[in-house]
KEMARFI-253312 format. One line per 3 residues: number of its first residue (from 0); their letters; for each residue x, y, z of C-alpha. Coordinates in nm, 3 decimals, decimal comma, always signed. Layout:
<pts>
NUM> A> X Y Z  ...
</pts>
This chain:
<pts>
0> MCW> +0,005 +0,004 -0,002  +0,279 +0,242 +0,082  +0,465 +0,189 -0,239
3> CSI> +0,197 +0,273 -0,490  +0,336 +0,624 -0,516  +0,655 +0,504 -0,679
6> TSG> +0,518 +0,295 -0,954  +0,428 +0,424 -1,304  +0,405 +0,113 -1,515
9> TPG> +0,774 +0,077 -1,593  +0,933 -0,272 -1,548  +1,196 -0,131 -1,303
12> KTR> +0,938 +0,035 -1,093  +0,702 -0,276 -1,114  +0,982 -0,481 -0,963
15> MLG> +1,039 -0,208 -0,694  +0,661 -0,248 -0,609  +0,697 -0,640 -0,571
18> TGM> +0,989 -0,601 -0,353  +0,816 -0,345 -0,137  +0,515 -0,569 -0,100
21> RVY> +0,733 -0,876 -0,008  +0,918 -0,659 +0,261  +0,560 -0,533 +0,375
24> MVV> +0,440 -0,882 +0,425  +0,759 -0,993 +0,596  +0,745 -0,722 +0,850
27> LFC> +0,369 -0,782 +0,918  +0,431 -1,146 +0,982  +0,717 -1,075 +1,224
30> DLA> +0,494 -0,831 +1,404  +0,210 -1,085 +1,432  +0,457 -1,343 +1,571
33> LWG> +0,589 -1,074 +1,814  +0,241 -0,994 +1,924  +0,166 -1,363 +1,979
36> VLW> +0,466 -1,400 +2,213  +0,409 -1,068 +2,396  +0,026 -1,140 +2,437
39> GWV> +0,089 -1,490 +2,570  +0,331 -1,352 +2,826  +0,093 -1,065 +2,930
42> CIQ> -0,190 -1,314 +2,975  +0,026 -1,526 +3,194  +0,131 -1,230 +3,413
45> GSP> -0,215 -1,074 +3,430  -0,423 -0,790 +3,292  -0,262 -0,615 +3,005
48> NNG> -0,363 -0,278 +3,158  -0,159 -0,310 +3,467  +0,150 -0,113 +3,330
51> GLT> -0,070 +0,158 +3,178  +0,094 +0,397 +2,940  +0,446 +0,314 +3,048
54> WLW> +0,393 -0,043 +2,950  +0,234 +0,057 +2,629  +0,530 +0,275 +2,525
57> ALG> +0,774 +0,005 +2,631  +0,598 -0,246 +2,415  +0,583 +0,008 +2,124
60> GLR> +0,951 +0,073 +2,156  +1,036 -0,290 +2,167  +0,818 -0,368 +1,859
63> WAV> +0,978 -0,073 +1,660  +1,341 -0,185 +1,754  +1,267 -0,551 +1,644
66> LHM> +1,080 -0,458 +1,321  +1,331 -0,201 +1,224  +1,609 -0,454 +1,251
69> VSM> +1,403 -0,692 +1,033  +1,348 -0,422 +0,782  +1,717 -0,328 +0,772
72> MTP> +1,794 -0,703 +0,679  +1,562 -0,674 +0,385  +1,601 -0,475 +0,060
75> SGP> +1,387 -0,204 +0,184  +1,405 +0,171 +0,158  +1,315 +0,471 +0,367
78> VVH> +0,943 +0,425 +0,292  +0,933 +0,098 +0,488  +1,133 +0,249 +0,781
81> RWV> +0,884 +0,530 +0,807  +0,601 +0,292 +0,799  +0,747 +0,070 +1,080
84> ATH> +0,806 +0,380 +1,302  +0,439 +0,482 +1,244  +0,297 +0,137 +1,275
87> CLL> +0,456 +0,079 +1,622  +0,434 +0,410 +1,777  +0,077 +0,530 +1,648
90> WPI> -0,104 +0,328 +1,920  +0,097 +0,466 +2,223  +0,065 +0,832 +2,072
93> FWS> -0,300 +0,787 +2,034  -0,353 +0,674 +2,399  -0,124 +0,931 +2,546
96> SRA> -0,313 +1,206 +2,359  -0,648 +1,063 +2,476  -0,518 +1,037 +2,837
99> MLQ> -0,429 +1,418 +2,837  -0,780 +1,503 +2,724  -0,992 +1,226 +2,898
102> PET> -0,782 +1,057 +3,164  -1,069 +0,834 +3,271  -1,056 +0,645 +2,940
105> LND> -0,737 +0,472 +3,054  -0,971 +0,222 +3,259  -1,070 +0,087 +2,919
108> TIL> -0,879 -0,198 +2,755  -0,586 -0,035 +2,565  -0,496 -0,366 +2,373
111> RPA> -0,797 -0,428 +2,160  -0,743 -0,646 +1,860  -0,992 -0,439 +1,645
114> GLA> -0,831 -0,121 +1,737  -0,480 -0,267 +1,664  -0,596 -0,378 +1,316
117> LVT> -0,732 -0,032 +1,260  -0,405 +0,122 +1,367  -0,232 -0,088 +1,124
120> VSA> -0,447 +0,033 +0,835  -0,414 +0,395 +0,955  -0,038 +0,367 +0,970
123> AAA> -0,031 +0,248 +0,617  -0,281 +0,513 +0,511  -0,072 +0,775 +0,684
126> CLF> +0,241 +0,661 +0,501  +0,053 +0,653 +0,179  -0,065 +1,014 +0,233
129> WEL> +0,290 +1,125 +0,297  +0,448 +0,955 -0,004  +0,169 +1,091 -0,236
132> TFP> +0,194 +1,440 -0,088  +0,584 +1,476 -0,048  +0,727 +1,221 -0,279
135> EAQ> +1,092 +1,143 -0,251  +1,337 +1,019 -0,528  +1,380 +0,641 -0,500
138> AGD> +1,699 +0,443 -0,509  +1,853 +0,472 -0,859  +1,651 +0,778 -0,945
141> LGK> +1,948 +1,021 -0,888  +1,799 +1,300 -1,120  +1,503 +1,340 -0,906
144> EEK> +1,718 +1,335 -0,585  +1,948 +1,602 -0,741  +1,655 +1,826 -0,834
147> KQQ> +1,510 +1,790 -0,493  +1,834 +1,905 -0,337  +1,851 +2,187 -0,575
150> AKA> +1,501 +2,292 -0,474  +1,586 +2,295 -0,116  +1,910 +2,498 -0,182
153> LFF> +1,709 +2,750 -0,375  +1,439 +2,772 -0,119  +1,689 +2,840 +0,170
156> RVV> +1,861 +3,093 -0,044  +1,541 +3,281 -0,090  +1,501 +3,259 +0,289
159> RYS> +1,850 +3,415 +0,343  +1,746 +3,706 +0,127  +1,457 +3,764 +0,369
162> RPD> +1,696 +3,815 +0,665  +1,656 +4,207 +0,666  +1,287 +4,141 +0,728
165> ILH> +1,352 +3,913 +1,030  +1,172 +4,151 +1,268  +0,855 +4,177 +1,042
168> LGT> +0,859 +3,791 +0,979  +0,912 +3,713 +1,354  +0,620 +3,933 +1,457
171> AFL> +0,405 +3,791 +1,180  +0,480 +3,422 +1,292  +0,377 +3,544 +1,654
174> FLT> +0,043 +3,663 +1,530  +0,017 +3,363 +1,308  +0,040 +3,134 +1,620
177> LAV> -0,211 +3,324 +1,821  -0,452 +3,338 +1,523  -0,432 +2,952 +1,474
180> ICE> -0,479 +2,893 +1,852  -0,792 +3,101 +1,842  -0,928 +2,949 +1,517
183> TFI> -0,865 +2,602 +1,648  -1,076 +2,640 +1,961  -1,370 +2,818 +1,804
186> PYA> -1,545 +2,494 +1,694  -1,489 +2,343 +2,032  -1,644 +2,642 +2,202
189> TGN> -1,931 +2,646 +1,955  -1,998 +2,271 +2,046  -2,013 +2,371 +2,420
192> VID> -2,266 +2,639 +2,338  -2,482 +2,378 +2,152  -2,462 +2,130 +2,441
195> ILG> -2,554 +2,387 +2,703  -2,864 +2,485 +2,492  -2,961 +2,118 +2,445
198> SKY> -2,917 +1,994 +2,807  -3,036 +2,164 +3,114  -3,014 +2,539 +3,046
201> EHN> -2,788 +2,746 +3,284  -2,786 +3,109 +3,202  -2,430 +3,185 +3,358
204> SFL> -2,271 +2,886 +3,179  -2,440 +3,000 +2,856  -2,304 +3,361 +2,893
207> WAI> -1,964 +3,226 +2,974  -1,957 +2,993 +2,671  -2,079 +3,282 +2,451
210> GIM> -1,814 +3,515 +2,583  -1,538 +3,259 +2,524  -1,647 +3,206 +2,183
213> GIL> -1,662 +3,577 +2,109  -1,321 +3,636 +2,254  -1,168 +3,361 +2,025
216> SVG> -1,349 +3,501 +1,725  -1,229 +3,861 +1,781  -0,876 +3,742 +1,867
219> SAV> -0,864 +3,526 +1,552  -0,977 +3,828 +1,330  -0,730 +4,073 +1,482
222> CSG> -0,431 +3,826 +1,480  -0,506 +3,716 +1,125  -0,523 +4,084 +0,997
225> MRG> -0,188 +4,169 +1,171  -0,038 +3,845 +1,027  -0,150 +3,916 +0,675
228> GLF> -0,045 +4,285 +0,688  +0,303 +4,208 +0,816  +0,351 +3,916 +0,569
231> MCS> +0,249 +4,150 +0,280  +0,486 +4,416 +0,397  +0,770 +4,159 +0,404
234> LSR> +0,673 +4,049 +0,067  +0,685 +4,391 -0,081  +1,029 +4,469 +0,074
237> LNM> +1,179 +4,138 -0,056  +1,042 +4,196 -0,404  +1,194 +4,551 -0,399
240> RMR> +1,535 +4,422 -0,298  +1,526 +4,127 -0,546  +1,422 +4,346 -0,852
243> HML> +1,689 +4,608 -0,758  +1,968 +4,344 -0,745  +1,845 +4,163 -1,068
246> FHN> +1,810 +4,480 -1,255  +2,152 +4,602 -1,139  +2,310 +4,277 -1,250
249> LVQ> +2,133 +4,285 -1,585  +2,262 +4,632 -1,675  +2,622 +4,516 -1,608
252> QEI> +2,599 +4,236 -1,867  +2,776 +4,245 -2,207  +2,580 +4,379 -2,517
255> SFF> +2,593 +4,028 -2,675  +2,385 +3,910 -2,377  +2,098 +4,143 -2,476
258> EVI> +2,122 +4,033 -2,845  +2,055 +3,668 -2,738  +1,800 +3,706 -2,458
261> KPG> +1,471 +3,872 -2,562  +1,353 +4,176 -2,367  +1,015 +4,013 -2,288
264> DLA> +1,202 +3,727 -2,106  +1,392 +3,970 -1,894  +1,081 +4,172 -1,822
267> SRL> +0,913 +3,857 -1,711  +1,190 +3,772 -1,466  +1,186 +4,117 -1,327
270> QSD> +0,809 +4,121 -1,277  +0,634 +3,788 -1,254  +0,917 +3,563 -1,133
273> TNM> +1,045 +3,786 -0,874  +0,696 +3,816 -0,738  +0,640 +3,444 -0,735
276> MGL> +0,984 +3,400 -0,570  +0,870 +3,632 -0,285  +0,554 +3,428 -0,240
279> SVA> +0,760 +3,118 -0,143  +0,856 +3,289 +0,176  +0,601 +3,566 +0,268
282> MNV> +0,295 +3,375 +0,154  +0,347 +2,997 +0,116  +0,561 +2,967 +0,435
285> NVL> +0,274 +3,151 +0,601  +0,014 +2,920 +0,470  +0,229 +2,599 +0,545
288> LRS> +0,286 +2,695 +0,902  -0,068 +2,812 +0,955  -0,217 +2,483 +0,806
291> TVK> +0,032 +2,260 +0,975  -0,010 +2,401 +1,332  -0,391 +2,417 +1,292
294> TVG> -0,409 +2,067 +1,142  -0,206 +1,926 +1,440  -0,417 +2,116 +1,700
297> MLV> -0,748 +2,005 +1,550  -0,633 +1,648 +1,523  -0,567 +1,643 +1,903
300> LMV> -0,915 +1,793 +1,967  -1,081 +1,550 +1,732  -0,920 +1,261 +1,901
303> GIS> -1,043 +1,383 +2,230  -1,407 +1,410 +2,086  -1,402 +1,072 +1,918
306> WQL> -1,112 +0,864 +1,813  -1,331 +0,639 +1,602  -1,454 +0,921 +1,399
309> TLL> -1,099 +1,060 +1,367  -0,973 +0,741 +1,230  -1,259 +0,735 +0,979
312> TCV> -1,178 +1,092 +0,877  -0,818 +0,981 +0,818  -0,935 +0,748 +0,547
315> EMP> -1,036 +1,050 +0,350  -0,688 +1,223 +0,364  -0,486 +0,975 +0,148
318> LLA> -0,756 +0,978 -0,123  -0,777 +1,365 -0,126  -0,390 +1,376 -0,120
321> ALQ> -0,359 +1,151 -0,423  -0,616 +1,363 -0,618  -0,443 +1,703 -0,510
324> NTY> -0,096 +1,571 -0,591  -0,208 +1,468 -0,940  -0,372 +1,796 -0,989
327> NTY> -0,071 +1,996 -0,871  +0,173 +1,813 -1,094  -0,055 +1,900 -1,387
330> CQA> -0,090 +2,271 -1,273  +0,287 +2,311 -1,246  +0,328 +2,223 -1,612
333> VSQ> +0,030 +2,444 -1,719  +0,159 +2,744 -1,517  +0,487 +2,723 -1,703
336> QLQ> +0,307 +2,728 -2,033  +0,108 +3,026 -1,925  +0,422 +3,210 -1,814
339> DCK> +0,576 +3,148 -2,157  +0,252 +3,262 -2,335  +0,225 +3,577 -2,136
342> ARA> +0,586 +3,673 -2,204  +0,549 +3,607 -2,584  +0,234 +3,815 -2,586
345> KEL> +0,388 +4,099 -2,387  +0,697 +4,103 -2,612  +0,495 +4,093 -2,921
348> AGS> +0,263 +4,375 -2,808  +0,555 +4,590 -2,691  +0,759 +4,558 -3,005
351> TVG> +0,460 +4,632 -3,221  +0,335 +4,931 -3,036  +0,703 +5,057 -2,999
354> QIR> +0,770 +5,025 -3,360  +0,424 +5,131 -3,484  +0,579 +5,365 -3,753
357> TVR> +0,767 +5,087 -3,915  +0,466 +4,853 -3,895  +0,235 +5,100 -4,042
360> SCG> +0,479 +5,207 -4,320  +0,537 +4,846 -4,417  +0,152 +4,757 -4,410
363> ADS> +0,202 +4,490 -4,162  -0,094 +4,582 -3,941  -0,278 +4,266 -4,027
366> SEV> +0,001 +4,031 -3,994  +0,092 +4,174 -3,644  -0,272 +4,141 -3,541
369> YRY> -0,283 +3,783 -3,661  +0,036 +3,696 -3,477  -0,095 +3,851 -3,149
372> EET> -0,431 +3,674 -3,200  -0,246 +3,338 -3,236  -0,064 +3,400 -2,914
375> LLE> -0,388 +3,490 -2,741  -0,551 +3,168 -2,872  -0,264 +2,957 -2,751
378> MHR> -0,309 +3,121 -2,409  -0,680 +3,063 -2,418  -0,620 +2,682 -2,507
381> VHS> -0,394 +2,649 -2,195  -0,648 +2,833 -1,969  -0,921 +2,602 -2,102
384> NKG> -0,736 +2,287 -2,031  -0,664 +2,413 -1,692  -1,022 +2,489 -1,631
387> IAS> -1,136 +2,136 -1,746  -0,886 +1,976 -1,518  -0,991 +2,189 -1,225
390> AVH> -1,359 +2,088 -1,283  -1,283 +1,719 -1,294  -1,060 +1,748 -0,984
393> LLL> -1,335 +1,935 -0,785  -1,597 +1,664 -0,891  -1,384 +1,376 -0,764
396> RRI> -1,307 +1,573 -0,447  -1,663 +1,619 -0,372  -1,758 +1,258 -0,438
399> VTI> -1,485 +1,141 -0,193  -1,588 +1,395 +0,071  -1,958 +1,318 +0,051
402> TVK> -1,901 +0,940 +0,073  -1,689 +0,972 +0,387  -1,931 +1,228 +0,545
405> VGM> -2,228 +0,993 +0,496  -2,033 +0,706 +0,666  -1,925 +0,935 +0,939
408> LFY> -2,286 +1,037 +1,008  -2,410 +0,687 +1,016  -2,152 +0,592 +1,272
411> SRQ> -2,207 +0,909 +1,471  -2,572 +0,806 +1,506  -2,468 +0,492 +1,687
414> LIT> -2,225 +0,674 +1,919  -2,504 +0,919 +2,009  -2,742 +0,626 +2,084
417> LNK> -2,476 +0,472 +2,314  -2,432 +0,812 +2,493  -2,059 +0,828 +2,385
420> LTI> -2,103 +1,146 +2,183  -2,322 +1,461 +2,220  -2,488 +1,674 +1,963
423> GSL> -2,256 +1,966 +2,048  -1,946 +1,740 +2,011  -2,075 +1,604 +1,687
426> LAF> -2,117 +1,959 +1,551  -1,764 +2,059 +1,663  -1,624 +1,736 +1,505
429> VLY> -1,800 +1,815 +1,183  -1,654 +2,172 +1,179  -1,306 +2,036 +1,260
432> QKD> -1,348 +1,774 +0,989  -1,445 +2,039 +0,728  -1,150 +2,259 +0,838
435> MVS> -0,924 +1,960 +0,834  -0,990 +1,889 +0,466  -0,962 +2,251 +0,386
438> NLK> -0,627 +2,279 +0,562  -0,510 +1,963 +0,391  -0,596 +2,125 +0,049
441> SLI> -0,415 +2,447 +0,147  -0,112 +2,248 +0,276  -0,084 +2,053 -0,043
444> YAF> -0,161 +2,366 -0,267  +0,104 +2,571 -0,078  +0,358 +2,296 -0,121
447> GSM> +0,294 +2,275 -0,492  +0,298 +2,650 -0,523  +0,624 +2,656 -0,329
450> LNS> +0,761 +2,424 -0,595  +0,642 +2,673 -0,861  +0,798 +2,961 -0,686
453> VGA> +1,125 +2,779 -0,644  +1,121 +2,723 -1,013  +1,075 +3,101 -1,069
456> AAK> +1,361 +3,158 -0,815  +1,589 +2,937 -1,020  +1,523 +3,152 -1,329
459> VFK> +1,587 +3,474 -1,124  +1,901 +3,342 -0,967  +2,021 +3,217 -1,308
462> YLD> +2,050 +3,580 -1,426  +2,129 +3,716 -1,065  +2,446 +3,493 -1,063
465> RKP> +2,546 +3,558 -1,416  +2,885 +3,723 -1,456  +2,943 +3,939 -1,755
468> NQK> +3,142 +3,759 -2,029  +3,398 +4,028 -2,052  +3,695 +4,165 -1,849
471> EAG> +3,611 +4,331 -1,532  +3,650 +4,703 -1,544  +3,947 +4,852 -1,355
474> SLE> +3,985 +5,161 -1,158  +4,212 +5,382 -1,365  +4,099 +5,742 -1,367
477> PAH> +4,382 +5,976 -1,469  +4,338 +6,343 -1,417  +4,440 +6,404 -1,776
480> LEG> +4,407 +6,216 -2,108  +4,573 +6,288 -2,435  +4,333 +6,091 -2,630
483> CVD> +4,564 +5,866 -2,832  +4,382 +5,559 -2,944  +4,564 +5,245 -3,078
486> FRD> +4,404 +4,933 -3,241  +4,690 +4,666 -3,222  +4,631 +4,362 -3,445
489> VTF> +4,258 +4,345 -3,350  +4,054 +4,044 -3,467  +3,686 +4,046 -3,362
492> SYP> +3,382 +3,818 -3,423  +3,029 +3,891 -3,298  +2,909 +3,636 -3,044
495> SQP> +2,609 +3,556 -3,271  +2,841 +3,481 -3,569  +3,175 +3,356 -3,418
498> EKP> +3,273 +3,184 -3,749  +3,257 +3,512 -3,947  +3,523 +3,774 -3,840
501> ALK> +3,411 +4,133 -3,849  +3,770 +4,256 -3,811  +4,081 +4,073 -3,919
504> GVS> +4,412 +4,194 -3,771  +4,320 +4,565 -3,773  +4,595 +4,812 -3,672
507> LTL> +4,523 +5,176 -3,681  +4,602 +5,491 -3,471  +4,381 +5,788 -3,378
510> QPG> +4,599 +6,093 -3,306  +4,499 +6,346 -3,026  +4,343 +6,665 -3,163
513> KVT> +4,315 +6,508 -3,515  +4,014 +6,402 -3,713  +4,020 +6,046 -3,846
516> ALV> +3,758 +5,926 -4,088  +3,665 +5,566 -4,143  +3,521 +5,496 -4,485
519> GPS> +3,428 +5,183 -4,678  +3,145 +4,983 -4,798  +2,879 +4,858 -4,569
522> GGG> +3,000 +4,549 -4,366  +3,365 +4,667 -4,397  +3,404 +4,686 -4,015
525> KTS> +3,350 +5,058 -3,932  +3,068 +4,996 -3,677  +3,282 +4,719 -3,522
528> CVS> +3,568 +4,956 -3,455  +3,333 +5,203 -3,306  +3,181 +4,935 -3,070
531> LLK> +3,525 +4,813 -2,962  +3,630 +5,172 -2,893  +3,319 +5,212 -2,665
534> RLY> +3,395 +4,882 -2,509  +3,065 +4,741 -2,591  +3,252 +4,412 -2,690
537> EPQ> +3,588 +4,270 -2,629  +3,821 +4,168 -2,915  +3,911 +3,796 -2,934
540> VGE> +4,271 +3,872 -3,051  +4,469 +4,194 -2,993  +4,375 +4,493 -2,789
543> VLL> +4,241 +4,860 -2,792  +4,468 +5,101 -2,602  +4,381 +5,448 -2,481
546> DGQ> +4,693 +5,654 -2,402  +4,887 +5,313 -2,397  +4,650 +5,140 -2,143
549> PLH> +4,391 +4,867 -2,244  +4,029 +4,992 -2,213  +3,930 +4,744 -1,954
552> LYQ> +4,177 +4,891 -1,702  +3,976 +5,219 -1,699  +3,702 +5,278 -1,449
555> HSY> +3,362 +5,205 -1,627  +3,180 +5,539 -1,602  +3,505 +5,740 -1,647
558> LHR> +3,579 +5,560 -1,973  +3,227 +5,644 -2,115  +3,266 +5,999 -2,020
561> KVA> +3,598 +6,039 -2,184  +3,476 +5,841 -2,504  +3,150 +5,978 -2,633
564> IVS> +2,953 +5,889 -2,932  +2,688 +6,050 -3,148  +2,508 +5,807 -3,393
567> QNP> +2,321 +5,881 -3,702  +1,994 +5,797 -3,538  +2,049 +5,903 -3,177
570> VLF> +1,825 +5,778 -2,898  +1,653 +6,034 -2,690  +1,453 +5,933 -2,363
573> SGS> +1,118 +6,060 -2,259  +1,184 +6,357 -2,050  +1,309 +6,717 -2,076
576> VKG> +1,572 +6,841 -2,310  +1,795 +6,936 -2,011  +1,760 +6,574 -1,878
579> NIQ> +1,860 +6,422 -2,207  +2,180 +6,639 -2,226  +2,262 +6,547 -1,855
582> YGL> +2,181 +6,179 -1,906  +2,420 +5,958 -1,709  +2,596 +6,247 -1,531
585> QDC> +2,528 +6,298 -1,148  +2,687 +6,652 -1,095  +2,620 +6,827 -1,429
588> TME> +2,515 +7,194 -1,366  +2,281 +7,400 -1,589  +2,571 +7,618 -1,693
591> RVV> +2,750 +7,310 -1,845  +2,439 +7,203 -2,026  +2,393 +7,557 -2,186
594> VAA> +2,767 +7,568 -2,281  +2,733 +7,225 -2,452  +2,409 +7,320 -2,623
597> VKA> +2,573 +7,644 -2,767  +2,870 +7,437 -2,889  +2,634 +7,192 -3,058
600> NAH> +2,438 +7,473 -3,220  +2,128 +7,363 -3,022  +2,077 +7,650 -2,787
603> DFI> +1,883 +7,876 -3,022  +1,614 +7,624 -3,120  +1,595 +7,494 -2,759
606> CKL> +1,512 +7,842 -2,631  +1,231 +7,877 -2,886  +1,063 +7,568 -2,744
609> EDG> +0,752 +7,604 -2,525  +0,938 +7,533 -2,198  +1,295 +7,586 -2,317
612> YNT> +1,532 +7,330 -2,154  +1,241 +7,193 -1,960  +1,043 +7,092 -2,273
615> DVG> +0,948 +6,724 -2,283  +1,091 +6,562 -2,602  +0,836 +6,285 -2,595
618> ECG> +0,878 +5,924 -2,635  +1,207 +5,862 -2,810  +1,233 +6,229 -2,889
621> EQL> +0,930 +6,237 -3,121  +0,855 +6,589 -3,054  +1,191 +6,704 -3,219
624> SAG> +1,299 +6,681 -3,580  +1,574 +6,443 -3,680  +1,825 +6,734 -3,717
627> QKQ> +1,726 +6,871 -3,368  +1,766 +6,526 -3,218  +2,119 +6,513 -3,352
630> CVA> +2,202 +6,849 -3,214  +2,084 +6,740 -2,863  +2,280 +6,422 -2,896
633> IAR> +2,600 +6,605 -2,994  +2,540 +6,839 -2,677  +2,501 +6,527 -2,469
636> ALV> +2,838 +6,408 -2,588  +3,011 +6,749 -2,554  +2,884 +6,818 -2,192
639> RDP> +3,098 +6,512 -2,098  +3,408 +6,713 -2,203  +3,538 +6,384 -2,393
642> CVL> +3,887 +6,344 -2,504  +3,761 +6,106 -2,780  +3,458 +6,199 -2,983
645> ILD> +3,289 +5,953 -3,212  +3,062 +6,087 -3,483  +2,876 +5,817 -3,676
648> EAT> +2,696 +6,019 -3,955  +2,626 +6,256 -3,665  +2,524 +6,561 -3,906
651> SSM> +2,345 +6,362 -4,177  +1,994 +6,503 -4,082  +2,122 +6,868 -4,039
654> DTN> +2,060 +7,133 -4,305  +2,365 +7,295 -4,470  +2,388 +7,601 -4,239
657> MQQ> +2,393 +7,372 -3,929  +2,657 +7,142 -4,087  +2,877 +7,445 -4,138
660> AMQ> +2,839 +7,563 -3,794  +2,942 +7,225 -3,669  +3,261 +7,210 -3,861
663> EVL> +3,466 +7,374 -3,582  +3,348 +7,107 -3,350  +3,425 +6,828 -3,595
666> SGK> +3,762 +6,969 -3,700  +3,930 +6,856 -3,367  +4,053 +7,206 -3,294
669> VGQ> +3,879 +7,212 -2,954  +4,136 +6,934 -2,844  +3,929 +6,617 -2,885
672> TVL> +4,042 +6,315 -3,084  +3,764 +6,283 -3,342  +3,672 +5,962 -3,517
675> VVA> +3,420 +6,021 -3,810  +3,223 +5,747 -3,976  +3,069 +5,932 -4,268
678> HHL> +2,988 +5,933 -4,647  +2,953 +6,294 -4,680  +3,247 +6,417 -4,901
681> QTV> +3,292 +6,747 -4,716  +3,364 +6,580 -4,374  +3,582 +6,319 -4,528
684> EKA> +3,798 +6,559 -4,731  +3,878 +6,764 -4,432  +3,979 +6,468 -4,214
687> HHI> +4,355 +6,473 -4,114  +4,370 +6,086 -4,163  +4,141 +5,866 -4,373
690> IFL> +4,131 +5,488 -4,318  +3,945 +5,266 -4,584  +3,814 +4,952 -4,443
693> EDG> +3,682 +4,654 -4,638  +3,606 +4,294 -4,536  +3,724 +4,368 -4,188
696> AVV> +4,076 +4,483 -4,290  +4,266 +4,807 -4,350  +4,286 +4,841 -4,731
699> EEG> +4,411 +5,197 -4,760  +4,503 +5,496 -4,529  +4,626 +5,844 -4,566
702> TDK> +4,504 +6,197 -4,640  +4,243 +6,281 -4,908  +4,507 +6,386 -5,160
705> ELM> +4,732 +6,082 -5,092  +4,439 +5,836 -5,144  +4,309 +6,016 -5,444
708> ALR> +4,654 +5,990 -5,592  +4,652 +5,609 -5,541  +4,353 +5,589 -5,753
711> GRY> +4,255 +5,267 -5,551  +3,935 +5,175 -5,353  +3,900 +5,514 -5,184
714> HRL> +3,928 +5,688 -5,523  +3,651 +5,466 -5,678  +3,429 +5,511 -5,372
717> KEK> +3,457 +5,895 -5,391  +3,385 +5,904 -5,764  +3,090 +5,693 -5,694
720> LFE> +2,946 +5,920 -5,415  +3,025 +6,224 -5,626  +2,825 +6,081 -5,909
723> QGS> +2,535 +6,008 -5,675  +2,553 +6,365 -5,535  +2,542 +6,508 -5,878
726> SGS> +2,254 +6,309 -5,991  +2,074 +6,386 -5,669  +2,122 +6,756 -5,722
</pts>
């Protein structure tokens, strides 16, 4: 009976079932033989009740020691050992509990053959209930055992993150205990009120019983409210800490990480999974402790009312546990599917709404709606399957519960006829029995929910423990930088295409105070050089030096202040113009913002805006024109006073007058080392040094005149651009 939870139809587990049943029968046979010897000795000595509880415990301990030795000599597992302990000690525990509640019952015969047979069945049922509710990995199933250990480690790690809330949680557990005590005794007090009303009525006794019941009810409500509030406060604090730590670690990751992991997945980890992880401590532990303590207390009181009805009620538990365990296993899989569907729907909706201009211009409205509808239909299918399973589970639970209750009521009728049970006691027992089933359901549900939350914690810890796949930034922060940049034999491949080098042994130098232009066809390696200089990636071979020091030796924020970039399509964030220029700087004054805006030729149009520098630029800067956004982006770069300025087609959207006004900034006269990635002839011609990149290698380099004299790749590109410019005009 105890081994049914470890069988699933496979030959290996079927053999395990046969072995377990044989061990079970051997232990039972040895127990019967032992009982025969002990019973004969007791009958010779006298009444078996002479020793009382001491004799009963000694007998139980002796049986446990002998049967445990027998089980150790057989190929049995921990399941059998647990059953032996329950089988031998349940009877002494029952009579000890009954003696505390009803001492006079010890005059009855404590060694009843029928009672002992019922204990044997109850012990097997209890073991079955345990194995179905909290299954363990069996011998040879190392994968499950390893998963179980990992789940325990994850759970206790979550508990460790709750240490700052130890005061809140400790107070919450205190109120939880008080609430459980009050709730446990409410049915007992209700039964006393009914008995007083049904027997000879005494007004004082009735008032006293009503008062006790009222005090317990009010105490339960107050303590439950305090418990819930403190647990929710702890949950909120834990979620805040976990989201902060996770977000902090995510923004430290290398750029290639965000190219592989979808934004919707990261958003789900930050929102849903951190919340589920917090539930494992603040809510599930709350429910587990409350249900466990309340179940034990109610069980003791139920035994005191009627041990026969209590044993009958225990028959219901393994059946409900089996149903609940099956349902929980199914719900865990469905919950994972729902999480994935929600993440896909959120990602799809976010990408469509965020890029609505591109969607509309490509006429992809219908296709995006169809994709979103498909995701919603998949989510609906999963929800429907979960609903059907829930309905079937509820129906089976009701059938089991009603069947047991009918049997209990028939037996209660006999006990009342024999004056062994009162109407009030029966009412109290029914209330306890109802709460017992409810607590059992909550206990198993909380256990399953804890497994789900542990799974969510695994996903959170996966990203929380991840170390950036690049060299750790150093602490170098020199007071002065010349701005000399060297690429020394750099070979680089993007993580998404490791077999296709973007740069092949590139060596080049950017001189301080000079303008260097990178030119060449698309895919030649210009953007890769810019990405390496901004340290968005690390080269596989070679190194990039700034003033003779590798980039990774510089402090992170210092490096990105000294090396600034303005791209062709700059990104502005929702907020004021001032906030976008100051972005990333902690101590930037308004005076520095204005000076940078003047240099970037942005001050005049900013002053003409409705609120000047406090004007909201809208989502992604949509309230500004493309040229205005480039001016603001240039001001954002200049306010950092960089020693290396990277301009990736930074003036492509400006009109002619604005481009001419920017030439002094782009010329390098203000002291910066300027790297220009451009196709505009005017910018390239005035560069001090031009480097032609093709297929990830340096093909030509020199001044404009030197490269034109070579009549090579640069000459042909310039002629082509000149022809395109002439035809366009």
